C-alpha positions as CSV (number, residue, x, y, z in Angstrom):
1,M,-31.8,38.8,16.0
2,K,-30.1,39.6,12.7
3,Y,-26.7,38.3,14.1
4,I,-28.3,35.1,15.4
5,I,-29.8,34.4,12.0
6,L,-26.4,35.0,10.3
7,F,-24.6,32.8,12.8
8,L,-27.1,29.9,12.3
9,L,-26.8,30.3,8.5
10,A,-23.0,30.1,8.8
11,V,-23.3,26.9,10.9
12,V,-25.7,25.4,8.3
13,L,-23.3,26.3,5.5
14,L,-20.3,24.8,7.4
15,L,-22.1,21.6,8.0
16,S,-23.4,21.3,4.5
17,V,-19.8,21.7,3.2
18,S,-18.5,19.0,5.5
19,I,-21.2,16.6,4.4
20,S,-20.7,17.3,0.7
21,Y,-16.9,16.7,0.7
22,A,-17.4,13.0,0.0
23,N,-19.5,13.7,-3.1
24,E,-17.3,16.2,-4.9
25,E,-14.5,14.3,-6.5
26,V,-11.8,15.3,-8.9
27,E,-9.6,13.2,-11.1
28,L,-6.0,13.1,-10.0
29,F,-4.5,10.7,-12.5
30,R,-5.2,7.5,-14.4
31,L,-3.4,4.2,-14.2
32,R,-3.4,1.8,-17.2
33,I,-2.3,-1.8,-16.9
34,I,-2.0,-3.8,-20.1
35,N,-2.8,-7.4,-19.1
36,D,-0.2,-9.1,-21.2
37,Y,3.4,-10.4,-20.9
38,S,5.6,-7.3,-20.7
39,G,2.4,-5.2,-20.9
40,L,3.1,-1.6,-19.8
41,I,1.9,-0.1,-16.5
42,E,1.5,3.6,-17.0
43,V,0.2,6.8,-15.4
44,S,-1.5,9.8,-17.1
45,L,-1.9,13.2,-15.5
46,D,-3.9,14.7,-18.4
47,R,-6.9,12.4,-18.7
48,G,-5.2,9.9,-20.9
49,N,-3.6,12.1,-23.5
50,N,-0.1,11.3,-22.5
51,W,1.3,8.4,-20.5
52,I,4.4,7.8,-18.3
53,T,5.7,4.3,-18.0
54,L,6.0,3.1,-14.4
55,G,6.6,-0.6,-14.9
56,K,5.6,-3.8,-16.7
57,V,3.5,-6.9,-16.3
58,D,5.4,-10.2,-15.7
59,K,2.4,-12.4,-15.9
60,P,-1.2,-11.5,-16.8
61,A,-4.5,-12.7,-15.2
62,V,-6.9,-14.9,-17.2
63,T,-9.7,-15.5,-14.6
64,Y,-11.1,-14.1,-11.4
65,N,-10.8,-15.4,-7.9
66,S,-14.3,-16.6,-6.8
67,D,-13.1,-17.1,-3.1
68,A,-11.9,-13.6,-2.4
69,F,-11.5,-11.8,0.9
70,R,-14.8,-11.2,2.6
71,A,-14.8,-7.4,2.5
72,S,-14.5,-7.4,-1.3
73,G,-18.3,-8.1,-1.1
74,Y,-19.0,-4.9,0.8
75,I,-18.5,-2.8,-2.3
76,E,-20.0,-2.6,-5.7
77,S,-18.5,-4.4,-8.7
78,G,-16.2,-2.5,-11.1
79,V,-14.2,-0.6,-8.5
80,V,-11.0,-0.9,-6.5
81,S,-11.7,-2.9,-3.4
82,A,-8.3,-2.8,-1.7
83,S,-5.3,-0.6,-2.0
84,A,-2.2,-1.8,-0.2
85,V,1.6,-1.8,-0.3
86,N,1.4,-5.5,-1.4
87,A,-1.7,-5.6,-3.7
88,I,-4.5,-3.8,-5.5
89,H,-7.7,-5.7,-5.6
90,I,-10.6,-5.1,-8.0
91,T,-14.1,-6.4,-7.3
92,V,-15.4,-7.7,-10.7
93,G,-18.5,-9.5,-9.5
94,K,-20.5,-10.6,-6.5
95,S,-22.8,-13.5,-5.6
96,E,-26.3,-12.9,-4.2
97,V,-25.4,-13.9,-0.6
98,D,-25.2,-11.4,2.2
99,P,-21.4,-11.1,2.9
100,I,-22.0,-10.0,6.5
101,N,-24.5,-12.5,7.9
102,T,-23.6,-15.7,6.1
103,A,-20.5,-18.0,6.2
104,E,-20.2,-17.7,2.4
105,K,-18.2,-14.9,0.9
106,S,-19.6,-13.0,-2.0
107,G,-16.8,-11.0,-3.7
108,R,-15.0,-12.0,-6.9
109,I,-11.8,-10.2,-7.6
110,I,-8.7,-9.8,-9.8
111,S,-5.5,-8.6,-8.2
112,I,-2.5,-6.6,-9.2
113,I,0.5,-7.6,-7.1
114,P,4.2,-6.6,-6.7
115,R,7.4,-8.5,-7.6
116,G,8.4,-11.0,-5.0
117,T,4.9,-11.7,-3.9
118,D,3.8,-15.3,-3.3
119,I,1.7,-16.3,-6.3
120,S,1.1,-19.9,-5.3
121,S,-2.6,-19.3,-4.6
122,E,-5.2,-17.8,-7.0
123,L,-2.4,-17.8,-9.6
124,N,-4.4,-17.1,-12.7
125,S,-6.5,-14.3,-11.1
126,R,-3.4,-12.2,-10.4
127,I,-1.5,-9.7,-12.6
128,L,2.1,-10.1,-11.4
129,T,4.1,-6.9,-12.0
130,N,7.8,-6.1,-11.9
131,I,7.2,-3.3,-9.4
132,E,8.5,-3.6,-5.8
133,G,5.9,-3.7,-3.0
134,G,5.6,-0.3,-1.3
135,T,6.6,1.7,-4.4
136,L,4.8,3.4,-7.3
137,I,1.3,1.9,-7.8
138,F,1.6,0.3,-4.4
139,R,2.3,3.6,-2.6
140,E,2.6,7.1,-4.1
141,W,0.7,6.2,-7.3
142,A,-1.8,3.9,-5.5
143,P,-5.6,4.3,-6.1
144,F,-8.2,4.8,-3.4
145,V,-10.7,2.2,-2.4
146,G,-13.9,2.8,-4.5
147,N,-12.0,4.2,-7.6
148,K,-13.8,3.1,-10.8
149,V,-12.1,0.6,-13.2
150,F,-12.7,0.6,-16.9
151,L,-11.8,-1.4,-20.0
152,E,-10.1,0.7,-22.7
153,K,-10.9,-0.1,-26.3
154,E,-11.7,2.9,-28.6
155,E,-13.1,4.5,-25.5
156,L,-13.5,3.7,-21.8
157,S,-16.3,1.4,-20.7
158,P,-17.1,0.0,-17.3
159,I,-15.8,-3.6,-16.7
160,P,-18.8,-5.9,-17.1
161,E,-20.3,-7.9,-14.2
162,N,-18.3,-11.1,-13.5
163,Y,-15.5,-9.8,-15.8
164,T,-13.0,-12.4,-16.8
165,P,-9.7,-10.8,-17.9
166,S,-8.2,-11.7,-21.3
167,I,-4.7,-11.4,-22.6
168,G,-4.2,-7.9,-24.0
169,D,-7.0,-6.3,-22.0
170,R,-6.3,-2.7,-21.1
171,L,-7.5,-1.8,-17.6
172,V,-7.8,1.8,-16.7
173,I,-8.3,3.0,-13.1
174,L,-9.5,6.6,-12.6
175,V,-7.9,7.8,-9.4
176,T,-10.2,10.3,-8.0
177,A,-10.3,12.0,-4.6
178,P,-12.4,14.7,-2.7
179,S,-11.9,18.1,-4.1
180,I,-11.4,19.4,-0.5
181,M,-9.1,17.0,1.3
182,P,-9.1,16.7,5.1
183,K,-5.8,17.0,6.9
184,E,-6.0,14.0,9.2
185,I,-8.2,11.3,10.8
186,L,-7.9,11.3,14.6
187,F,-8.6,8.2,16.7
188,E,-9.2,8.4,20.5
189,N,-7.8,5.1,21.7
190,K,-10.4,4.3,24.4
191,V,-13.8,2.7,24.7
192,D,-16.4,5.2,23.6
193,G,-13.7,7.4,22.1
194,N,-14.4,9.5,19.1
195,V,-13.0,9.2,15.6
196,Y,-12.7,12.6,14.0
197,L,-12.2,13.8,10.4
198,C,-10.2,16.9,10.7
199,Y,-10.1,19.7,8.1
200,S,-8.2,22.3,10.2
201,E,-7.3,23.0,13.8
202,T,-10.8,24.1,14.6
203,E,-13.0,22.3,12.0
204,R,-13.6,18.6,12.6
205,E,-16.5,16.2,12.7
206,V,-17.1,12.9,14.5
207,I,-17.4,10.0,12.0
208,A,-17.3,6.9,14.3
209,K,-17.1,5.7,17.8
210,V,-14.5,3.3,19.4
211,V,-16.1,0.2,20.9
212,R,-12.7,-1.6,21.4
213,A,-9.4,0.1,21.8
214,V,-6.1,-1.3,20.4
215,R,-3.5,-2.4,22.9
216,G,-1.1,-4.7,21.1
217,T,0.5,-5.6,17.7
218,G,0.2,-8.8,15.6
219,R,1.7,-10.6,12.6
220,F,0.2,-9.0,9.5
221,G,2.1,-10.2,6.5
222,G,1.9,-7.3,4.1
223,T,3.8,-5.1,6.6
224,L,7.0,-6.6,5.1
225,F,6.6,-4.0,2.3
226,A,5.6,-1.0,4.5
227,Y,7.5,1.7,6.4
228,P,7.0,1.6,10.2
229,S,4.2,3.9,11.5
230,S,2.4,4.0,8.2
231,V,-0.7,2.7,6.5
232,R,-0.2,-0.8,5.0
233,A,-3.6,-1.2,3.5
234,N,-7.2,0.0,3.2
235,H,-10.2,-1.9,2.1
236,P,-14.0,-1.9,2.8
237,G,-13.4,-3.7,6.1
238,V,-9.9,-2.6,7.4
239,I,-7.3,0.1,7.9
240,D,-4.0,-1.8,8.5
241,I,-1.2,0.1,10.2
242,S,2.4,-1.2,10.1
243,T,4.7,-1.0,13.1
244,S,7.5,-3.1,11.6
245,D,10.1,-1.8,9.2
246,V,10.6,-2.8,5.5
247,F,12.1,-6.3,5.4
248,K,15.6,-6.2,4.2
249,G,16.0,-9.7,2.7
250,E,14.3,-11.8,0.1
251,Y,10.6,-12.0,1.0
252,V,10.6,-15.8,0.8
253,D,13.0,-15.8,3.7
254,A,10.8,-13.7,5.9
255,T,9.1,-15.2,9.0
256,P,5.9,-14.0,10.9
257,E,8.2,-12.5,13.5
258,D,9.5,-10.0,10.8
259,T,6.0,-8.5,10.5
260,G,4.1,-6.2,12.9
261,G,1.1,-4.0,13.1
262,F,-2.5,-3.5,14.1
263,Q,-5.9,-3.1,12.3
264,I,-8.9,-0.9,12.6
265,I,-12.2,-2.6,11.6
266,P,-15.9,-1.9,11.6
267,N,-18.1,-3.7,14.1
268,R,-20.3,-5.7,11.7
269,H,-17.2,-7.0,9.9
270,A,-15.8,-7.9,13.3
271,N,-18.6,-10.4,13.8
272,T,-18.0,-12.4,10.6
273,P,-16.7,-16.0,11.0
274,E,-13.1,-15.2,10.2
275,L,-12.9,-12.4,12.8
276,R,-14.9,-13.2,15.8
277,G,-11.8,-13.7,17.8
278,V,-10.9,-10.0,17.5
279,W,-13.3,-9.1,20.4
280,T,-10.8,-10.7,22.8
281,A,-7.6,-9.9,21.0
282,T,-5.6,-6.7,21.5
283,Q,-4.4,-6.2,17.9
284,W,-7.7,-4.7,16.6
285,M,-9.5,-1.4,17.1
286,I,-13.2,-1.9,16.5
287,L,-15.4,1.0,15.4
288,A,-19.2,1.5,15.4
289,P,-21.1,4.1,13.3
290,I,-22.7,7.2,15.0
291,N,-26.0,6.8,13.1
292,E,-28.0,4.1,11.3
293,N,-25.5,3.9,8.4
294,F,-22.9,1.2,8.1
295,L,-19.1,1.8,8.1
296,E,-18.2,-1.2,5.9
297,G,-17.3,0.1,2.4
298,S,-18.2,3.7,3.4
299,F,-16.4,7.0,3.1
300,P,-14.2,8.2,4.7
301,L,-12.7,5.3,6.7
302,F,-13.2,2.4,4.4
303,R,-13.5,4.0,1.1
304,G,-12.1,7.0,-0.8
305,L,-9.7,8.7,1.5
306,I,-6.7,6.5,2.6
307,R,-3.8,5.2,0.6
308,P,-0.9,3.0,1.5
309,G,2.1,4.8,2.8
310,Y,0.3,7.6,4.7
311,T,2.1,8.4,7.9
312,V,0.7,7.6,11.3
313,E,1.6,9.4,14.5
314,G,0.5,8.9,18.2
315,R,0.5,10.4,21.6
316,F,1.4,8.2,24.5
317,G,0.5,8.5,28.2
318,D,0.2,12.1,29.3
319,S,2.5,13.5,26.6
320,N,1.1,16.1,24.1
321,V,3.9,15.5,21.7
322,W,3.0,13.7,18.4
323,T,5.6,11.0,17.6
324,K,5.9,8.1,15.2
325,L,4.8,4.7,16.6
326,P,7.6,2.6,17.9
327,V,9.0,-0.2,15.7
328,I,7.4,-3.4,17.0
329,K,7.5,-6.8,15.4
330,G,5.7,-10.1,16.0
331,L,2.9,-10.7,18.5
332,N,2.9,-8.3,21.5
333,N,-0.3,-8.0,23.4
334,T,0.7,-4.9,25.4
335,A,3.0,-2.9,23.0
336,L,0.5,-0.1,22.6
337,S,-1.2,-0.1,26.0
338,N,0.0,3.4,26.6
339,L,-1.2,4.8,23.3
340,R,-3.7,7.5,24.1
341,E,-4.6,8.6,20.6
342,F,-3.2,8.4,17.1
343,K,-3.8,10.0,13.7
344,I,-3.5,9.2,10.0
345,I,-2.0,12.2,8.3
346,L,-3.7,12.9,4.9
347,P,-1.1,14.7,2.8
348,P,-2.1,17.2,0.0
349,I,-2.5,15.3,-3.3
350,E,0.5,16.0,-5.5
351,I,-0.2,15.3,-9.2
352,T,3.2,16.5,-10.5
353,P,5.2,13.3,-11.2
354,P,8.2,13.0,-8.8
355,K,11.6,13.2,-10.5
356,E,12.3,9.5,-10.0
357,V,9.4,8.6,-12.2
358,V,10.7,10.3,-15.3
359,A,14.5,10.4,-14.6
360,P,17.1,7.6,-14.7
361,P,17.4,5.8,-11.4
362,V,20.3,6.7,-9.0
363,I,22.4,4.6,-6.7
364,T,23.3,6.6,-3.7
365,T,25.7,4.5,-1.6
366,I,27.6,1.3,-2.1
367,K,29.5,-0.8,0.5
368,M,31.5,-4.0,-0.6
369,N,32.8,-6.8,1.6
370,V,34.6,-10.1,0.9
371,I,33.0,-13.1,2.6
372,N,34.5,-16.6,2.2
373,G,35.9,-15.7,-1.2
374,T,32.8,-14.1,-2.6
375,L,31.6,-10.6,-2.7
376,E,28.6,-9.1,-0.9
377,I,27.3,-5.6,-1.7
378,E,24.9,-3.4,0.2
379,G,23.8,0.1,-0.4
380,T,21.0,2.5,-1.1
381,A,19.3,3.6,-4.3
382,D,16.0,4.8,-5.6
383,P,13.2,2.6,-4.1
384,G,12.2,-0.5,-6.1
385,V,15.0,-0.6,-8.7
386,K,16.9,-3.6,-9.9
387,I,20.6,-3.5,-9.0
388,Q,23.1,-5.3,-11.2
389,V,26.6,-6.0,-9.9
390,I,29.2,-5.9,-12.7
391,V,32.5,-7.6,-12.1
392,N,35.2,-7.3,-14.7
393,N,32.7,-6.2,-17.3
394,S,30.3,-9.1,-16.6
395,V,27.0,-9.1,-14.7
396,R,27.6,-11.4,-11.7
397,G,24.7,-10.7,-9.5
398,E,21.3,-9.0,-9.2
399,G,19.0,-7.8,-6.5
400,Y,16.4,-5.1,-5.8
401,S,16.2,-2.1,-3.6
402,K,13.3,-2.2,-1.2
403,A,10.7,0.4,-0.5
404,D,13.1,2.3,1.7
405,G,15.9,2.1,-0.9
406,F,18.1,-0.5,0.8
407,F,19.6,-3.3,-1.2
408,Y,21.8,-6.3,-0.3
409,I,23.3,-8.8,-2.7
410,K,25.4,-11.7,-1.6
411,N,27.3,-14.7,-3.0
412,I,28.8,-12.8,-6.0
413,Q,31.4,-14.9,-7.7
414,A,34.7,-13.1,-8.3
415,S,38.3,-13.8,-9.2
416,S,41.4,-12.8,-7.3
417,R,41.5,-9.3,-8.8
418,N,38.3,-7.5,-9.7
419,L,36.9,-4.2,-10.9
420,V,33.4,-3.9,-9.5
421,T,30.6,-1.5,-10.2
422,C,26.8,-1.4,-10.0
423,R,24.0,-0.3,-12.3
424,A,20.3,0.4,-11.5
425,I,17.4,-0.3,-13.7
426,D,13.9,0.9,-12.8
427,P,10.7,-1.1,-13.5
428,A,10.1,0.9,-16.7
429,G,13.6,-0.1,-18.0
430,R,15.4,3.2,-17.5
431,E,19.0,2.6,-16.6
432,S,21.4,4.6,-14.4
433,R,24.9,5.5,-15.5
434,I,27.6,2.9,-14.8
435,G,29.1,3.8,-11.5
436,R,32.8,4.3,-10.7
437,R,34.6,0.9,-10.8
438,I,36.1,-0.2,-7.5
439,G,39.2,-2.4,-7.3
440,I,38.7,-5.5,-5.0
441,T,41.4,-8.1,-4.4
442,I,40.3,-11.4,-3.0
443,P,43.4,-13.0,-1.3
444,T,44.1,-16.6,-2.1
445,V,44.7,-19.1,0.7
446,D,47.6,-21.4,0.4
447,I,46.7,-25.0,1.4
448,E,49.4,-26.7,3.5
449,E,50.3,-30.2,2.3
C-alpha cells in the first residue's frame, strides 16, 4: 500500500510540474527600440544595466494600424502579438467586437519590420529597421508571442491602451520564457492525431488534437526571409513553417513562386471569414483543443514557446529517420502527402551573445565575374550585413547578405584595369577590415569600321 501511495504521489507531482511550466517564466534578455530616425535597436542581458547595439531605425512609427491581422485581437494589449522572420507585431489596443465571431477585426498594432520589406501599406504604423529579415531581432534575438512591452522613461511602464507612438519613444520588450523548456513539439499528421509537448524521451503530454492534416504547400510571402524546414512565424492564430529557401535576390523582384510553406492553425480561427477556405485546402493543419479551453492566443502553441528560425524535422512514409523537410516552392497540393509526423525542435535558450553581435563582421568568400563590361560579385558573409564593393579606392556598389549569408551585387561600373575589394558593415555600424585587393582587367572591344 505504501508503494502505491508513493507512486500516485509521484504521478501527481509530475503532472503538477508539467502544468506549471507555462506559469514560471524567467527573463532572458530585453530589447530596446528607440522610435526615431537612426534610433538604436539594442539588447540587454542584465536587466537593462548594459546594452549591445544590434541595429538602427530607418523610419519611426507615428500611429497604430487599426485594421490589423485578425489574430492580433486574440491576445491582450501591451504584448507582442507576432514574432516572425519578417515582422514583430505589438498589439496596442482592441475594439469591443468579438474577433472570432464577427466579420470585423479588433486588434490595433504597431509593427517592427526589416530592411527591404514592402512598406507601402500601413506606412506610419511601422518602425522600419536596417536589420535584414531572418536575422537578429527577427531570428536569434526575436521575442516570444505574449512578451510584455513597456515604455521607458525614468522607469518602465506598460504601454497605455490604444498607444500612439511618438518620435523618440523608447520601447522595451521583456523577452521571457518558461524556466523549464520543453525539447520539442511533436505533431502526428493525421486526422485525430495527437500534438505532444515533449520534455524528454519519456515525458510528454497531449496538448491538442489534429482535425485536418497537412498535405501540401502554398505561397506564404514571409518565407522569402526564412531557412527551409524552419519556423517562419508564430502568432495567436498560426505557426507558419517554411519549405522554401532564403530568396537570393532583391525582395522586390521575388514572385509568389519563390515562396513556400504550410501553416498550423486553431479550429476557431479556421472558421473566420478570411480562412474558411482552409477546410478544403491542403496547405493548413487544423488543430482542436483537448478540453474546454481555446487554443487561440494560448500557451504553448500560439503563445510563449516558439520563435522564428526554430528547426522543423519530419518522418515520411514508414521511415523512422528524422530529416529536414524537402525544399518546395509555390503551390503544391500533394508535396507533403507522405509526411507521417513532424516536430518543431525547441533549442535551449542561450543568453550569451554570439560572437557576431559584438565583433566586427566578416566576409568569408568572394567570387568576381565580368559581365558585359561590368563586374558582378557574389559571396558569403555574416548574415544581414551591408557589403560595399570598392573599385580603385571608390565605392562602386552595395548590397546585403541574406539570412543565410549569401550576397550578390551586379552592374558594378569599372574601368579597363581595376583593383577590387569588399567591406562589410553590420546594422550597428561595425565595419570589417578591408579585404585583399584583387586585380581585374576588363578587355576592351575594338569596333570595326
